[in-house]
ZAGURO-610802 format. One record per residue (C-alpha): x, z, y; residue number from 1; residue in three letters. Coordinates in pm, whole numbers, plus 50000, padded with zeros to 5 digits. Layout:
REM residues N
<rec <X; Z; Y>; NUM; "ALA">
...
REM end
This chain:
REM residues 87
<rec <50033; 49999; 50004>; 1; "MET">
<rec <50325; 50053; 50236>; 2; "GLY">
<rec <50386; 49669; 50247>; 3; "ASP">
<rec <49982; 49631; 50354>; 4; "ARG">
<rec <50045; 49903; 50621>; 5; "ASP">
<rec <50335; 49698; 50775>; 6; "ASP">
<rec <50150; 49394; 50802>; 7; "ALA">
<rec <49836; 49549; 50969>; 8; "VAL">
<rec <50058; 49710; 51216>; 9; "TRP">
<rec <50263; 49398; 51241>; 10; "SER">
<rec <49953; 49234; 51340>; 11; "THR">
<rec <49826; 49514; 51555>; 12; "LEU">
<rec <50132; 49504; 51769>; 13; "GLN">
<rec <50089; 49151; 51801>; 14; "GLY">
<rec <49755; 49147; 51946>; 15; "ASN">
<rec <49827; 49461; 52113>; 16; "TRP">
<rec <49746; 49265; 52462>; 17; "ASN">
<rec <49359; 49206; 52310>; 18; "GLN">
<rec <49352; 49522; 52130>; 19; "LEU">
<rec <49398; 49756; 52468>; 20; "LYS">
<rec <49060; 49766; 52604>; 21; "GLY">
<rec <48910; 49829; 52273>; 22; "LYS">
<rec <49150; 50141; 52204>; 23; "VAL">
<rec <49087; 50277; 52569>; 24; "ARG">
<rec <48713; 50278; 52523>; 25; "GLU">
<rec <48729; 50438; 52160>; 26; "LYS">
<rec <49010; 50678; 52281>; 27; "TRP">
<rec <48942; 50723; 52704>; 28; "GLY">
<rec <49169; 50975; 52728>; 29; "LEU">
<rec <49451; 50747; 52649>; 30; "LEU">
<rec <49563; 50603; 53045>; 31; "THR">
<rec <49684; 50259; 53176>; 32; "ASN">
<rec <50049; 50411; 53147>; 33; "ASP">
<rec <49958; 50564; 52830>; 34; "ASP">
<rec <49858; 50204; 52660>; 35; "LEU">
<rec <50178; 50045; 52818>; 36; "GLU">
<rec <50444; 50304; 52647>; 37; "HIS">
<rec <50282; 50269; 52316>; 38; "ILE">
<rec <50309; 49875; 52359>; 39; "ALA">
<rec <50139; 49844; 52005>; 40; "GLY">
<rec <50387; 50088; 51823>; 41; "HIS">
<rec <50188; 50261; 51511>; 42; "LYS">
<rec <50424; 50610; 51572>; 43; "ASP">
<rec <50347; 50600; 51961>; 44; "ARG">
<rec <49971; 50575; 51932>; 45; "LEU">
<rec <49892; 50810; 51656>; 46; "VAL">
<rec <50107; 51055; 51853>; 47; "GLY">
<rec <49932; 51042; 52181>; 48; "LYS">
<rec <49570; 51029; 52036>; 49; "ILE">
<rec <49661; 51335; 51810>; 50; "GLN">
<rec <49869; 51447; 52191>; 51; "GLU">
<rec <49518; 51437; 52363>; 52; "ARG">
<rec <49229; 51458; 52092>; 53; "TYR">
<rec <49413; 51711; 51897>; 54; "GLY">
<rec <49615; 51652; 51535>; 55; "LYS">
<rec <49290; 51821; 51330>; 56; "THR">
<rec <49076; 51584; 51512>; 57; "LYS">
<rec <49275; 51245; 51478>; 58; "TRP">
<rec <49443; 51246; 51174>; 59; "GLU">
<rec <49700; 50902; 51094>; 60; "GLU">
<rec <49476; 50800; 50838>; 61; "ALA">
<rec <49155; 50820; 51038>; 62; "ASN">
<rec <49285; 50643; 51347>; 63; "ILE">
<rec <49472; 50354; 51123>; 64; "GLU">
<rec <49104; 50266; 51017>; 65; "ARG">
<rec <49000; 50282; 51363>; 66; "GLU">
<rec <49238; 50069; 51424>; 67; "LEU">
<rec <49209; 49809; 51114>; 68; "ARG">
<rec <48834; 49786; 51202>; 69; "GLU">
<rec <48914; 49705; 51573>; 70; "MET">
<rec <49154; 49422; 51434>; 71; "ASN">
<rec <48922; 49256; 51223>; 72; "GLN">
<rec <48795; 48913; 51332>; 73; "PRO">
<rec <48433; 48911; 51446>; 74; "ILE">
<rec <48245; 48765; 51186>; 75; "THR">
<rec <47922; 48569; 51251>; 76; "THR">
<rec <47635; 48593; 51020>; 77; "LYS">
<rec <47425; 48283; 50912>; 78; "THR">
<rec <47054; 48348; 50825>; 79; "THR">
<rec <46852; 48068; 50663>; 80; "THR">
<rec <46480; 48117; 50734>; 81; "LYS">
<rec <46289; 47983; 50407>; 82; "THR">
<rec <45841; 47937; 50498>; 83; "THR">
<rec <45635; 47808; 50215>; 84; "THR">
<rec <45286; 47676; 50263>; 85; "THR">
<rec <45032; 47700; 49996>; 86; "THR">
<rec <44775; 47459; 49951>; 87; "ARG">
REM end
C-alpha cells in the first residue's frame, strides 16, 4: 500500500494549486500562508492540520482519505429514462 500512497501524494502535489481551494474549504483554519508553505507536501499538511485542529480529531489516515476524495475526478452519471406504453 506504500506505493499507492506515494502515487496519491505525487498526484496531490502535482495538483496542489487546484486543490488548495478545496483544502481551505475543508480545513478553514488553515491560512493562505499555511497553504503556500505546505505546497502539497504530506508531512507539512498533516502537521499543520493537526496543529490547528488537534491531533486526536485529525489523524493522518483521515486526512489522507479526505484528500483522496478531493482529488478524484468528478464523474457524471448518465441516466436513461424509459417510458412504456400499454395499449
